[in-house]
C-alpha positions as CSV (number, residue, x, y, z in Angstrom):
1,X,-29.3,47.2,-26.2
2,X,-32.8,46.4,-27.5
3,X,-35.4,43.8,-26.6
4,X,-35.6,40.6,-28.7
5,X,-38.5,40.9,-31.0
6,X,-39.6,37.3,-30.5
7,X,-39.6,37.8,-26.7
8,X,-41.7,40.9,-26.9
9,X,-44.2,39.2,-29.2
10,X,-44.6,36.0,-27.1
11,X,-44.0,36.9,-23.5
12,X,-46.7,38.0,-21.0
13,X,-45.6,41.6,-20.4
14,X,-48.2,42.5,-17.8
15,X,-45.5,42.8,-15.0
16,X,-42.5,43.5,-17.3
17,X,-40.4,46.7,-16.9
18,X,-39.4,47.5,-20.5
19,X,-36.4,49.5,-19.4
20,X,-33.3,47.2,-19.8
21,X,-30.9,47.4,-16.9
22,X,-27.4,47.5,-18.4
23,X,-25.4,47.4,-15.2
24,X,-22.0,46.1,-14.0
25,X,-21.9,42.7,-12.2
26,X,-21.6,44.2,-8.7
27,X,-24.9,46.0,-9.1
28,X,-26.5,43.0,-10.7
29,X,-25.5,40.9,-7.7
30,X,-26.9,43.5,-5.4
31,X,-30.2,43.4,-7.3
32,X,-30.3,39.6,-6.8
33,X,-29.2,39.9,-3.2
34,X,-32.2,42.1,-2.4
35,X,-34.5,39.4,-3.6
36,X,-32.7,36.4,-2.1
37,X,-32.2,37.9,1.4
38,X,-35.9,37.6,2.0
39,X,-36.1,33.9,1.0
40,X,-37.9,31.5,3.5
41,X,-35.7,29.7,6.1
42,X,-33.6,26.9,4.7
43,X,-34.4,28.0,1.1
44,X,-32.4,26.5,-1.8
45,X,-30.8,28.6,-4.6
46,X,-29.8,26.8,-7.8
47,X,-27.0,28.2,-9.9
48,X,-26.7,26.3,-13.1
49,X,-23.6,27.5,-15.0
50,X,-21.8,28.7,-11.9
51,X,-18.6,29.6,-13.6
52,X,-16.1,31.0,-11.0
53,X,-18.9,31.4,-8.4
54,X,-19.0,35.1,-9.3
55,X,-22.7,35.2,-8.4
56,X,-23.2,32.5,-5.8
57,X,-20.1,33.1,-3.7
58,X,-20.7,36.8,-3.6
59,X,-24.3,36.3,-2.5
60,X,-23.5,33.6,0.0
61,X,-20.8,35.7,1.6
62,X,-23.2,38.7,1.9
63,X,-25.9,36.5,3.3
64,X,-23.6,35.4,6.0
65,X,-23.2,39.1,7.1
66,X,-26.9,39.2,7.9
67,X,-27.1,35.8,9.5
68,X,-28.8,34.1,6.6
69,X,-26.4,31.2,6.1
70,X,-29.4,28.9,6.4
71,X,-29.9,29.6,2.7
72,X,-28.2,26.8,0.7
73,X,-26.7,27.2,-2.8
74,X,-26.4,24.3,-5.2
75,X,-23.9,25.2,-7.9
76,X,-23.5,23.3,-11.2
77,X,-20.4,23.7,-13.3
78,X,-18.9,21.2,-15.7
79,X,-15.4,22.6,-15.7
80,X,-13.5,20.7,-12.9
81,X,-10.9,23.5,-12.5
82,X,-13.6,26.1,-11.9
83,X,-15.3,23.7,-9.5
84,X,-12.1,23.4,-7.5
85,X,-11.8,27.2,-7.4
86,X,-15.4,27.5,-6.1
87,X,-14.8,24.7,-3.5
88,X,-11.7,26.5,-2.2
89,X,-13.6,29.7,-1.7
90,X,-16.5,27.9,-0.1
91,X,-14.2,26.4,2.5
92,X,-12.2,29.6,3.1
93,X,-15.4,31.6,3.8
94,X,-17.4,28.8,5.4
95,X,-20.3,29.2,2.9
96,X,-23.4,27.1,2.6
97,X,-22.6,26.0,-1.0
98,X,-22.6,22.6,-2.6
99,X,-20.6,22.2,-5.8
100,X,-21.7,19.7,-8.5
101,X,-19.3,19.0,-11.3
102,X,-21.8,18.2,-14.0
103,X,-23.5,19.5,-17.1
104,X,-27.3,19.9,-16.6
105,X,-29.4,19.0,-19.6
106,X,-32.7,17.4,-20.6
107,X,-31.4,13.8,-20.4
108,X,-28.4,11.7,-19.6
109,X,-26.2,11.9,-22.6
110,X,-22.6,12.6,-23.7
111,X,-21.9,16.2,-24.6
112,X,-18.8,17.7,-26.0
113,X,-17.1,21.0,-25.3
114,X,-17.8,22.9,-28.5
115,X,-15.9,26.1,-27.8
116,X,-14.2,27.5,-24.7
117,X,-14.4,31.3,-24.5
118,X,-13.7,31.8,-20.9
119,X,-17.0,32.7,-19.4
120,X,-18.8,31.4,-22.5
121,X,-18.1,27.7,-22.8
122,X,-20.6,25.9,-25.0
123,X,-21.4,22.2,-25.2
124,X,-23.4,20.1,-27.6
125,X,-23.8,16.4,-28.7
126,X,-21.8,16.8,-32.0
127,X,-18.8,14.5,-31.7
128,X,-15.4,16.1,-32.0
129,X,-12.4,14.0,-31.1
130,X,-10.4,17.1,-30.2
131,X,-12.9,18.2,-27.5
132,X,-13.5,17.0,-24.0
133,X,-16.6,14.9,-23.4
134,X,-18.9,15.2,-20.5
135,X,-21.8,13.2,-19.2
136,X,-24.9,15.3,-18.5
137,X,-27.6,14.7,-15.9
138,X,-31.0,16.3,-15.3
139,X,-32.1,18.4,-12.4
140,X,-35.1,16.2,-11.7
141,X,-33.0,13.0,-11.3
142,X,-31.2,14.7,-8.4
143,X,-34.3,14.7,-6.2
144,X,-33.8,18.2,-4.9
145,X,-36.6,19.2,-2.5
146,X,-38.6,21.4,-4.9
147,X,-40.6,22.9,-2.1
148,X,-37.4,24.7,-0.9
149,X,-36.2,25.9,-4.2
150,X,-36.6,29.7,-4.1
151,X,-34.4,31.1,-6.9
152,X,-33.1,29.4,-10.0
153,X,-30.3,30.9,-12.1
154,X,-29.6,29.4,-15.5
155,X,-26.7,30.7,-17.6
156,X,-25.5,27.9,-19.9
157,X,-24.6,29.5,-23.2
158,X,-27.7,28.6,-25.3
159,X,-28.5,25.3,-23.5
160,X,-31.2,26.9,-21.4
161,X,-34.2,25.1,-23.0
162,X,-32.7,21.7,-22.3
163,X,-32.0,22.6,-18.7
164,X,-35.6,23.7,-18.3
165,X,-36.9,20.5,-20.0
166,X,-35.0,18.3,-17.5
167,X,-36.0,20.3,-14.4
168,X,-39.8,20.5,-14.6
169,X,-40.4,19.0,-11.1
170,X,-37.5,20.7,-9.5
171,X,-38.2,24.3,-10.8
172,X,-42.0,24.3,-10.8
173,X,-42.4,25.9,-7.3
174,X,-39.3,28.2,-7.5
175,X,-40.3,31.7,-6.7
176,X,-37.9,33.2,-9.3
177,X,-36.1,32.1,-12.5
178,X,-33.2,34.2,-13.7
179,X,-32.2,33.0,-17.2
180,X,-29.9,34.1,-20.0
181,X,-31.9,34.7,-23.2
182,X,-29.9,35.3,-26.3
183,X,-31.6,36.8,-29.4
184,X,-31.8,34.5,-32.4
185,X,-29.0,36.1,-34.3
186,X,-26.6,35.7,-31.4
187,X,-27.6,32.1,-30.9
188,X,-26.9,31.3,-34.6
189,X,-23.5,33.2,-34.5
190,X,-22.4,31.3,-31.4
191,X,-23.7,27.8,-32.2
192,X,-23.0,27.9,-35.9
193,X,-26.0,25.9,-37.0
194,X,-29.6,26.6,-38.2
195,X,-32.0,27.5,-35.5
196,X,-35.4,25.9,-35.8
197,X,-37.9,28.6,-34.7
198,X,-37.0,31.2,-32.1
199,X,-34.6,30.6,-29.3
200,X,-36.5,33.0,-27.0
201,X,-39.8,31.5,-27.8
202,X,-38.4,28.0,-27.1
203,X,-37.3,29.3,-23.6
204,X,-40.7,31.0,-23.0
205,X,-42.6,27.8,-24.0
206,X,-40.4,25.6,-21.7
207,X,-41.0,28.0,-18.7
208,X,-44.7,28.1,-19.5
209,X,-44.7,24.3,-19.5
210,X,-43.1,24.2,-16.1
211,X,-45.6,26.7,-14.5
212,X,-47.8,29.1,-16.3
213,X,-47.5,31.5,-13.3
214,X,-43.9,32.5,-14.2
215,X,-44.1,36.1,-15.5
216,X,-41.1,38.2,-16.7
217,X,-40.3,41.2,-14.5
218,X,-37.0,42.7,-15.7
219,X,-34.2,42.3,-18.2
220,X,-30.7,42.8,-16.9
221,X,-28.3,42.9,-19.9
222,X,-28.9,39.5,-21.6
223,X,-30.7,38.0,-18.6
224,X,-34.4,38.0,-17.7
225,X,-35.9,37.5,-14.3
226,X,-39.2,35.7,-14.0
227,X,-41.4,35.6,-10.9
228,X,-43.9,32.9,-10.0
229,X,-46.9,35.1,-9.5
230,X,-50.0,33.4,-8.1
231,X,-53.4,35.0,-7.8
């Protein structure tokens, strides 16, 4: 695994560990837990692209073991079947998790499921009568208390720039952003259309537009963690 050329050319690498962590999900979740466990009281964790809750449910369960169930997770997942799965686990384990069955984007619009590959479901606005349609919303229209947002995870199969564009007010004070960043060739192979510019630079520009203090710290497989570093 190598770093994306565009990322390395355009990111502020002052705090960045160039060693890529290629680790199994359990260790990835442990890495994230060691950050989130020290969040302020009543902090909010945003999980955009929650899938089966394989990140948030694990973290919330472990936080309960150290009496940090004050930390609230808001999980967004467009697949209603997966939302029901997350909801069942939330109730069984008495977790502080809210499940929102919506696609998060840069505006209200109709999006269509482009391709369902299990953990990698993609959506775009190209009409296809054979695919399920969804109505998207933005983070900012939900009026989440931005002052309490501590950690924002975004894993939406190439739709990350749109999520960022629609969440400027919500994410601006988040202490961390953990975001999937495909290289350009992977984006083209998955979305099947011409990419205008660099996908990585587009994400970096959107993050910089939200708050210039977000600096990349570490890459974990395809995901990069950014920290809001104020001087």
